[in-house]
N, CA, C and O atoms as a Maestro MAE file, in Angstrom:
{
 s_m_m2io_version
 :::
 2.0.0
}

f_m_ct {
 s_m_title
 :::
 protein
 m_atom[240] {
  # First column is atom index #
  i_m_mmod_type
  r_m_x_coord
  r_m_y_coord
  r_m_z_coord
  i_m_residue_number
  s_m_chain_name
  s_m_pdb_residue_name
  s_m_pdb_atom_name
  i_m_atomic_number
  :::
  1 25 90.328 -238.379 -35.391 1 A "MET " " N  " 7
  2 3 89.766 -236.737 -36.199 1 A "MET " " CA " 6
  3 2 88.433 -236.671 -35.080 1 A "MET " " C  " 6
  4 15 88.217 -237.429 -34.134 1 A "MET " " O  " 8
  5 25 87.767 -235.683 -35.469 2 A "THR " " N  " 7
  6 3 86.765 -235.307 -34.764 2 A "THR " " CA " 6
  7 2 85.406 -236.218 -35.195 2 A "THR " " C  " 6
  8 15 85.408 -236.595 -36.367 2 A "THR " " O  " 8
  9 25 84.431 -236.545 -34.499 3 A "ASP " " N  " 7
  10 3 83.376 -237.206 -34.557 3 A "ASP " " CA " 6
  11 2 82.304 -236.621 -36.063 3 A "ASP " " C  " 6
  12 15 81.726 -237.286 -36.922 3 A "ASP " " O  " 8
  13 25 82.396 -235.227 -35.869 4 A "GLY " " N  " 7
  14 3 81.395 -234.564 -36.784 4 A "GLY " " CA " 6
  15 2 81.962 -233.335 -37.153 4 A "GLY " " C  " 6
  16 15 83.134 -233.050 -36.910 4 A "GLY " " O  " 8
  17 25 80.908 -232.354 -37.922 5 A "PRO " " N  " 7
  18 3 81.503 -230.989 -38.131 5 A "PRO " " CA " 6
  19 2 81.551 -230.156 -36.421 5 A "PRO " " C  " 6
  20 15 81.012 -230.485 -35.364 5 A "PRO " " O  " 8
  21 25 82.232 -229.267 -36.690 6 A "VAL " " N  " 7
  22 3 82.664 -228.128 -35.686 6 A "VAL " " CA " 6
  23 2 82.115 -226.864 -35.968 6 A "VAL " " C  " 6
  24 15 82.397 -226.184 -36.955 6 A "VAL " " O  " 8
  25 25 81.297 -226.558 -35.045 7 A "ASN " " N  " 7
  26 3 80.630 -225.312 -34.806 7 A "ASN " " CA " 6
  27 2 81.684 -224.200 -34.633 7 A "ASN " " C  " 6
  28 15 81.992 -223.976 -33.462 7 A "ASN " " O  " 8
  29 25 82.334 -223.412 -35.643 8 A "LEU " " N  " 7
  30 3 83.312 -222.571 -35.384 8 A "LEU " " CA " 6
  31 2 83.083 -221.575 -34.309 8 A "LEU " " C  " 6
  32 15 83.792 -221.356 -33.326 8 A "LEU " " O  " 8
  33 25 81.527 -220.783 -34.806 9 A "ASN " " N  " 7
  34 3 81.322 -219.606 -33.937 9 A "ASN " " CA " 6
  35 2 81.004 -220.028 -32.315 9 A "ASN " " C  " 6
  36 15 81.000 -219.151 -31.451 9 A "ASN " " O  " 8
  37 25 80.723 -221.531 -31.970 10 A "ARG " " N  " 7
  38 3 80.836 -221.952 -30.609 10 A "ARG " " CA " 6
  39 2 82.019 -222.068 -30.084 10 A "ARG " " C  " 6
  40 15 82.280 -221.831 -28.905 10 A "ARG " " O  " 8
  41 25 83.033 -222.548 -31.183 11 A "VAL " " N  " 7
  42 3 84.492 -222.758 -30.273 11 A "VAL " " CA " 6
  43 2 85.191 -221.281 -30.033 11 A "VAL " " C  " 6
  44 15 86.066 -221.079 -29.190 11 A "VAL " " O  " 8
  45 25 84.727 -220.433 -30.794 12 A "ARG " " N  " 7
  46 3 85.211 -219.101 -30.966 12 A "ARG " " CA " 6
  47 2 84.790 -218.352 -29.622 12 A "ARG " " C  " 6
  48 15 85.554 -217.676 -28.934 12 A "ARG " " O  " 8
  49 25 83.442 -218.590 -29.371 13 A "LYS " " N  " 7
  50 3 82.924 -218.231 -27.903 13 A "LYS " " CA " 6
  51 2 83.259 -218.738 -26.804 13 A "LYS " " C  " 6
  52 15 83.264 -218.203 -25.695 13 A "LYS " " O  " 8
  53 25 83.570 -219.870 -27.123 14 A "GLN " " N  " 7
  54 3 84.166 -220.699 -25.569 14 A "GLN " " CA " 6
  55 2 85.496 -220.240 -25.489 14 A "GLN " " C  " 6
  56 15 85.915 -220.128 -24.337 14 A "GLN " " O  " 8
  57 25 86.342 -219.919 -26.473 15 A "ARG " " N  " 7
  58 3 87.840 -219.212 -26.187 15 A "ARG " " CA " 6
  59 2 87.297 -218.086 -25.667 15 A "ARG " " C  " 6
  60 15 87.530 -218.074 -24.458 15 A "ARG " " O  " 8
  61 25 86.734 -217.212 -25.981 16 A "ALA " " N  " 7
  62 3 86.617 -215.784 -25.482 16 A "ALA " " CA " 6
  63 2 86.089 -215.726 -24.045 16 A "ALA " " C  " 6
  64 15 86.369 -214.789 -23.297 16 A "ALA " " O  " 8
  65 25 85.139 -216.993 -23.603 17 A "ARG " " N  " 7
  66 3 84.628 -216.918 -22.420 17 A "ARG " " CA " 6
  67 2 85.719 -217.701 -21.757 17 A "ARG " " C  " 6
  68 15 85.694 -217.315 -20.588 17 A "ARG " " O  " 8
  69 25 86.536 -218.477 -21.868 18 A "ALA " " N  " 7
  70 3 87.801 -218.581 -20.995 18 A "ALA " " CA " 6
  71 2 88.720 -217.544 -20.877 18 A "ALA " " C  " 6
  72 15 89.404 -217.343 -19.873 18 A "ALA " " O  " 8
  73 25 88.739 -216.845 -21.964 19 A "GLU " " N  " 7
  74 3 89.547 -215.578 -21.724 19 A "GLU " " CA " 6
  75 2 89.454 -214.601 -20.759 19 A "GLU " " C  " 6
  76 15 90.330 -214.062 -20.083 19 A "GLU " " O  " 8
  77 25 87.930 -214.413 -20.808 20 A "ARG " " N  " 7
  78 3 87.476 -213.462 -19.840 20 A "ARG " " CA " 6
  79 2 87.447 -213.987 -18.269 20 A "ARG " " C  " 6
  80 15 87.468 -213.341 -17.221 20 A "ARG " " O  " 8
  81 25 87.392 -215.374 -18.511 21 A "GLN " " N  " 7
  82 3 87.551 -215.988 -16.936 21 A "GLN " " CA " 6
  83 2 88.611 -215.662 -16.350 21 A "GLN " " C  " 6
  84 15 88.733 -215.057 -15.285 21 A "GLN " " O  " 8
  85 25 89.824 -216.278 -17.421 22 A "ALA " " N  " 7
  86 3 91.318 -216.038 -16.802 22 A "ALA " " CA " 6
  87 2 91.339 -214.735 -16.411 22 A "ALA " " C  " 6
  88 15 91.582 -214.496 -15.228 22 A "ALA " " O  " 8
  89 25 91.086 -213.643 -17.345 23 A "ARG " " N  " 7
  90 3 91.318 -211.827 -16.829 23 A "ARG " " CA " 6
  91 2 90.811 -211.810 -15.168 23 A "ARG " " C  " 6
  92 15 91.361 -211.311 -14.187 23 A "ARG " " O  " 8
  93 25 89.552 -212.559 -15.295 24 A "ALA " " N  " 7
  94 3 88.460 -211.841 -13.824 24 A "ALA " " CA " 6
  95 2 89.513 -212.615 -12.675 24 A "ALA " " C  " 6
  96 15 89.885 -212.171 -11.589 24 A "ALA " " O  " 8
  97 25 89.821 -213.837 -13.283 25 A "ASP " " N  " 7
  98 3 90.841 -214.485 -11.999 25 A "ASP " " CA " 6
  99 2 91.805 -213.609 -11.631 25 A "ASP " " C  " 6
  100 15 91.888 -213.171 -10.483 25 A "ASP " " O  " 8
  101 25 92.622 -213.284 -12.607 26 A "GLN " " N  " 7
  102 3 93.835 -212.222 -12.677 26 A "GLN " " CA " 6
  103 2 93.274 -210.816 -11.504 26 A "GLN " " C  " 6
  104 15 93.886 -210.473 -10.493 26 A "GLN " " O  " 8
  105 25 92.327 -210.372 -11.880 27 A "ASN " " N  " 7
  106 3 92.089 -209.001 -11.262 27 A "ASN " " CA " 6
  107 2 91.402 -209.865 -10.111 27 A "ASN " " C  " 6
  108 15 91.944 -209.473 -9.077 27 A "ASN " " O  " 8
  109 25 90.684 -210.625 -9.863 28 A "ALA " " N  " 7
  110 3 90.100 -211.238 -8.233 28 A "ALA " " CA " 6
  111 2 91.379 -211.277 -7.515 28 A "ALA " " C  " 6
  112 15 91.301 -211.010 -6.316 28 A "ALA " " O  " 8
  113 25 92.458 -211.531 -7.953 29 A "ALA " " N  " 7
  114 3 93.933 -212.174 -7.269 29 A "ALA " " CA " 6
  115 2 94.443 -210.844 -7.135 29 A "ALA " " C  " 6
  116 15 94.892 -210.832 -5.989 29 A "ALA " " O  " 8
  117 25 94.668 -209.524 -7.729 30 A "ARG " " N  " 7
  118 3 95.169 -208.205 -7.538 30 A "ARG " " CA " 6
  119 2 94.098 -207.683 -6.840 30 A "ARG " " C  " 6
  120 15 94.498 -207.475 -5.695 30 A "ARG " " O  " 8
  121 25 93.017 -207.387 -6.945 31 A "PHE " " N  " 7
  122 3 92.432 -206.086 -6.094 31 A "PHE " " CA " 6
  123 2 91.097 -206.658 -5.398 31 A "PHE " " C  " 6
  124 15 90.212 -205.853 -5.111 31 A "PHE " " O  " 8
  125 25 90.928 -208.035 -5.119 32 A "GLY " " N  " 7
  126 3 89.935 -208.572 -4.575 32 A "GLY " " CA " 6
  127 2 90.648 -208.970 -3.087 32 A "GLY " " C  " 6
  128 15 90.879 -210.140 -2.780 32 A "GLY " " O  " 8
  129 25 90.946 -207.863 -2.248 33 A "ARG " " N  " 7
  130 3 91.279 -208.119 -1.110 33 A "ARG " " CA " 6
  131 2 90.655 -207.075 0.004 33 A "ARG " " C  " 6
  132 15 90.073 -206.025 -0.270 33 A "ARG " " O  " 8
  133 25 90.867 -207.516 1.111 34 A "THR " " N  " 7
  134 3 90.104 -206.778 2.089 34 A "THR " " CA " 6
  135 2 90.291 -205.461 2.684 34 A "THR " " C  " 6
  136 15 91.287 -204.926 2.198 34 A "THR " " O  " 8
  137 25 89.791 -204.845 3.425 35 A "LYS " " N  " 7
  138 3 90.590 -203.520 3.565 35 A "LYS " " CA " 6
  139 2 91.475 -203.633 4.415 35 A "LYS " " C  " 6
  140 15 92.452 -202.885 4.370 35 A "LYS " " O  " 8
  141 25 91.328 -204.714 5.513 36 A "ALA " " N  " 7
  142 3 92.166 -205.242 6.461 36 A "ALA " " CA " 6
  143 2 93.379 -205.667 5.650 36 A "ALA " " C  " 6
  144 15 94.410 -205.066 5.951 36 A "ALA " " O  " 8
  145 25 93.459 -206.418 4.853 37 A "GLN " " N  " 7
  146 3 94.568 -206.959 4.214 37 A "GLN " " CA " 6
  147 2 95.454 -205.987 3.587 37 A "GLN " " C  " 6
  148 15 96.673 -206.160 3.580 37 A "GLN " " O  " 8
  149 25 94.798 -204.797 2.970 38 A "LYS " " N  " 7
  150 3 95.627 -203.669 1.961 38 A "LYS " " CA " 6
  151 2 95.989 -202.885 3.475 38 A "LYS " " C  " 6
  152 15 97.181 -202.580 3.457 38 A "LYS " " O  " 8
  153 25 95.458 -202.551 4.517 39 A "ILE " " N  " 7
  154 3 96.253 -202.007 5.160 39 A "ILE " " CA " 6
  155 2 97.240 -202.822 5.985 39 A "ILE " " C  " 6
  156 15 98.173 -202.193 6.485 39 A "ILE " " O  " 8
  157 25 97.182 -203.863 6.153 40 A "LEU " " N  " 7
  158 3 98.243 -204.893 6.431 40 A "LEU " " CA " 6
  159 2 99.927 -204.903 5.524 40 A "LEU " " C  " 6
  160 15 101.100 -204.877 5.896 40 A "LEU " " O  " 8
  161 25 99.220 -204.953 4.187 41 A "GLU " " N  " 7
  162 3 100.156 -204.835 3.411 41 A "GLU " " CA " 6
  163 2 101.216 -203.471 3.047 41 A "GLU " " C  " 6
  164 15 102.351 -203.445 2.571 41 A "GLU " " O  " 8
  165 25 100.467 -202.592 3.415 42 A "GLU " " N  " 7
  166 3 100.878 -201.130 3.105 42 A "GLU " " CA " 6
  167 2 101.647 -200.893 4.346 42 A "GLU " " C  " 6
  168 15 102.719 -200.293 4.272 42 A "GLU " " O  " 8
  169 25 101.127 -201.371 5.638 43 A "ALA " " N  " 7
  170 3 102.343 -201.192 7.024 43 A "ALA " " CA " 6
  171 2 103.230 -201.918 6.774 43 A "ALA " " C  " 6
  172 15 104.320 -201.537 7.202 43 A "ALA " " O  " 8
  173 25 103.212 -203.296 5.975 44 A "GLU " " N  " 7
  174 3 104.800 -203.918 6.057 44 A "GLU " " CA " 6
  175 2 105.533 -203.428 4.860 44 A "GLU " " C  " 6
  176 15 106.763 -203.367 4.840 44 A "GLU " " O  " 8
  177 25 104.938 -203.153 4.073 45 A "ALA " " N  " 7
  178 3 105.502 -202.262 2.692 45 A "ALA " " CA " 6
  179 2 106.479 -200.860 3.410 45 A "ALA " " C  " 6
  180 15 107.602 -200.525 3.031 45 A "ALA " " O  " 8
  181 25 105.754 -200.283 4.402 46 A "ASP " " N  " 7
  182 3 106.249 -198.831 4.853 46 A "ASP " " CA " 6
  183 2 107.340 -199.407 5.870 46 A "ASP " " C  " 6
  184 15 108.454 -198.886 5.805 46 A "ASP " " O  " 8
  185 25 107.128 -200.475 6.846 47 A "LYS " " N  " 7
  186 3 108.405 -200.917 7.496 47 A "LYS " " CA " 6
  187 2 109.648 -201.626 6.918 47 A "LYS " " C  " 6
  188 15 110.717 -201.560 7.525 47 A "LYS " " O  " 8
  189 25 109.551 -202.187 5.954 48 A "ALA " " N  " 7
  190 3 110.211 -202.746 5.084 48 A "ALA " " CA " 6
  191 2 111.028 -201.209 4.571 48 A "ALA " " C  " 6
  192 15 112.178 -201.048 4.978 48 A "ALA " " O  " 8
  193 25 110.506 -200.310 3.839 49 A "ARG " " N  " 7
  194 3 111.052 -199.048 3.336 49 A "ARG " " CA " 6
  195 2 111.906 -198.523 4.432 49 A "ARG " " C  " 6
  196 15 113.112 -198.303 4.329 49 A "ARG " " O  " 8
  197 25 111.055 -198.312 5.663 50 A "ARG " " N  " 7
  198 3 111.877 -197.464 6.742 50 A "ARG " " CA " 6
  199 2 113.189 -198.331 7.115 50 A "ARG " " C  " 6
  200 15 114.320 -197.847 7.138 50 A "ARG " " O  " 8
  201 25 112.862 -199.766 7.423 51 A "THR " " N  " 7
  202 3 114.487 -200.299 7.468 51 A "THR " " CA " 6
  203 2 115.590 -200.344 6.270 51 A "THR " " C  " 6
  204 15 116.817 -200.400 6.360 51 A "THR " " O  " 8
  205 25 114.966 -200.311 5.412 52 A "LEU " " N  " 7
  206 3 116.254 -200.186 4.413 52 A "LEU " " CA " 6
  207 2 116.529 -199.118 4.121 52 A "LEU " " C  " 6
  208 15 117.313 -199.059 3.174 52 A "LEU " " O  " 8
  209 25 116.072 -197.763 4.725 53 A "ASP " " N  " 7
  210 3 116.564 -196.454 4.637 53 A "ASP " " CA " 6
  211 2 117.264 -196.338 6.131 53 A "ASP " " C  " 6
  212 15 117.897 -195.312 6.381 53 A "ASP " " O  " 8
  213 25 117.175 -197.188 6.941 54 A "GLN " " N  " 7
  214 3 118.034 -196.598 8.126 54 A "GLN " " CA " 6
  215 2 119.427 -197.656 7.712 54 A "GLN " " C  " 6
  216 15 120.374 -197.641 8.498 54 A "GLN " " O  " 8
  217 25 119.492 -198.388 6.699 55 A "HIS " " N  " 7
  218 3 121.017 -199.304 6.539 55 A "HIS " " CA " 6
  219 2 121.540 -198.427 5.474 55 A "HIS " " C  " 6
  220 15 122.661 -198.706 5.047 55 A "HIS " " O  " 8
  221 25 120.983 -197.519 5.026 56 A "ARG " " N  " 7
  222 3 121.584 -196.535 3.666 56 A "ARG " " CA " 6
  223 2 123.022 -195.855 4.416 56 A "ARG " " C  " 6
  224 15 123.111 -195.328 5.525 56 A "ARG " " O  " 8
  225 25 123.877 -196.034 3.584 57 A "ARG " " N  " 7
  226 3 125.137 -195.372 3.844 57 A "ARG " " CA " 6
  227 2 124.874 -193.983 3.386 57 A "ARG " " C  " 6
  228 15 124.298 -193.848 2.306 57 A "ARG " " O  " 8
  229 25 125.244 -192.864 4.112 58 A "GLU " " N  " 7
  230 3 125.357 -191.203 3.742 58 A "GLU " " CA " 6
  231 2 127.023 -190.903 2.508 58 A "GLU " " C  " 6
  232 15 128.208 -191.095 2.780 58 A "GLU " " O  " 8
  233 25 126.629 -190.586 1.701 59 A "GLU " " N  " 7
  234 3 127.802 -190.217 1.222 59 A "GLU " " CA " 6
  235 2 128.324 -188.964 1.467 59 A "GLU " " C  " 6
  236 15 127.474 -188.083 1.600 59 A "GLU " " O  " 8
  237 25 129.561 -188.609 1.571 60 A "LYS " " N  " 7
  238 3 130.214 -187.155 2.066 60 A "LYS " " CA " 6
  239 2 130.583 -186.552 0.931 60 A "LYS " " C  " 6
  240 15 131.108 -185.439 0.966 60 A "LYS " " O  " 8
  :::
 }
 m_bond[239] {
  # First column is bond index #
  i_m_from
  i_m_to
  i_m_order
  :::
  1 1 2 1
  2 2 3 1
  3 3 4 2
  4 3 5 1
  5 5 6 1
  6 6 7 1
  7 7 8 2
  8 7 9 1
  9 9 10 1
  10 10 11 1
  11 11 12 2
  12 11 13 1
  13 13 14 1
  14 14 15 1
  15 15 16 2
  16 15 17 1
  17 17 18 1
  18 18 19 1
  19 19 20 2
  20 19 21 1
  21 21 22 1
  22 22 23 1
  23 23 24 2
  24 23 25 1
  25 25 26 1
  26 26 27 1
  27 27 28 2
  28 27 29 1
  29 29 30 1
  30 30 31 1
  31 31 32 2
  32 31 33 1
  33 33 34 1
  34 34 35 1
  35 35 36 2
  36 35 37 1
  37 37 38 1
  38 38 39 1
  39 39 40 2
  40 39 41 1
  41 41 42 1
  42 42 43 1
  43 43 44 2
  44 43 45 1
  45 45 46 1
  46 46 47 1
  47 47 48 2
  48 47 49 1
  49 49 50 1
  50 50 51 1
  51 51 52 2
  52 51 53 1
  53 53 54 1
  54 54 55 1
  55 55 56 2
  56 55 57 1
  57 57 58 1
  58 58 59 1
  59 59 60 2
  60 59 61 1
  61 61 62 1
  62 62 63 1
  63 63 64 2
  64 63 65 1
  65 65 66 1
  66 66 67 1
  67 67 68 2
  68 67 69 1
  69 69 70 1
  70 70 71 1
  71 71 72 2
  72 71 73 1
  73 73 74 1
  74 74 75 1
  75 75 76 2
  76 75 77 1
  77 77 78 1
  78 78 79 1
  79 79 80 2
  80 79 81 1
  81 81 82 1
  82 82 83 1
  83 83 84 2
  84 83 85 1
  85 85 86 1
  86 86 87 1
  87 87 88 2
  88 87 89 1
  89 89 90 1
  90 90 91 1
  91 91 92 2
  92 91 93 1
  93 93 94 1
  94 94 95 1
  95 95 96 2
  96 95 97 1
  97 97 98 1
  98 98 99 1
  99 99 100 2
  100 99 101 1
  101 101 102 1
  102 102 103 1
  103 103 104 2
  104 103 105 1
  105 105 106 1
  106 106 107 1
  107 107 108 2
  108 107 109 1
  109 109 110 1
  110 110 111 1
  111 111 112 2
  112 111 113 1
  113 113 114 1
  114 114 115 1
  115 115 116 2
  116 115 117 1
  117 117 118 1
  118 118 119 1
  119 119 120 2
  120 119 121 1
  121 121 122 1
  122 122 123 1
  123 123 124 2
  124 123 125 1
  125 125 126 1
  126 126 127 1
  127 127 128 2
  128 127 129 1
  129 129 130 1
  130 130 131 1
  131 131 132 2
  132 131 133 1
  133 133 134 1
  134 134 135 1
  135 135 136 2
  136 135 137 1
  137 137 138 1
  138 138 139 1
  139 139 140 2
  140 139 141 1
  141 141 142 1
  142 142 143 1
  143 143 144 2
  144 143 145 1
  145 145 146 1
  146 146 147 1
  147 147 148 2
  148 147 149 1
  149 149 150 1
  150 150 151 1
  151 151 152 2
  152 151 153 1
  153 153 154 1
  154 154 155 1
  155 155 156 2
  156 155 157 1
  157 157 158 1
  158 158 159 1
  159 159 160 2
  160 159 161 1
  161 161 162 1
  162 162 163 1
  163 163 164 2
  164 163 165 1
  165 165 166 1
  166 166 167 1
  167 167 168 2
  168 167 169 1
  169 169 170 1
  170 170 171 1
  171 171 172 2
  172 171 173 1
  173 173 174 1
  174 174 175 1
  175 175 176 2
  176 175 177 1
  177 177 178 1
  178 178 179 1
  179 179 180 2
  180 179 181 1
  181 181 182 1
  182 182 183 1
  183 183 184 2
  184 183 185 1
  185 185 186 1
  186 186 187 1
  187 187 188 2
  188 187 189 1
  189 189 190 1
  190 190 191 1
  191 191 192 2
  192 191 193 1
  193 193 194 1
  194 194 195 1
  195 195 196 2
  196 195 197 1
  197 197 198 1
  198 198 199 1
  199 199 200 2
  200 199 201 1
  201 201 202 1
  202 202 203 1
  203 203 204 2
  204 203 205 1
  205 205 206 1
  206 206 207 1
  207 207 208 2
  208 207 209 1
  209 209 210 1
  210 210 211 1
  211 211 212 2
  212 211 213 1
  213 213 214 1
  214 214 215 1
  215 215 216 2
  216 215 217 1
  217 217 218 1
  218 218 219 1
  219 219 220 2
  220 219 221 1
  221 221 222 1
  222 222 223 1
  223 223 224 2
  224 223 225 1
  225 225 226 1
  226 226 227 1
  227 227 228 2
  228 227 229 1
  229 229 230 1
  230 230 231 1
  231 231 232 2
  232 231 233 1
  233 233 234 1
  234 234 235 1
  235 235 236 2
  236 235 237 1
  237 237 238 1
  238 238 239 1
  239 239 240 2
  :::
 }
}
C-alpha cells in the first residue's frame, strides 16, 4: 500500500490540473494553426469538393 496518509485535496487538484492540460492540448491541436495552414487546408478541402462534384452523375 502507500507509505502514509494521502492528501485528498492534493489528489483532486492534481487530477483537475491533468484534465485541464489534456483539454488545452486538444484545443492547441484543433485551433493552434497558422493562417497559412488554415488557408492551405481550406483550399485542399475546396479542391476535393470540386473534384467530387465533377464526378457526380446527373439524374434524369
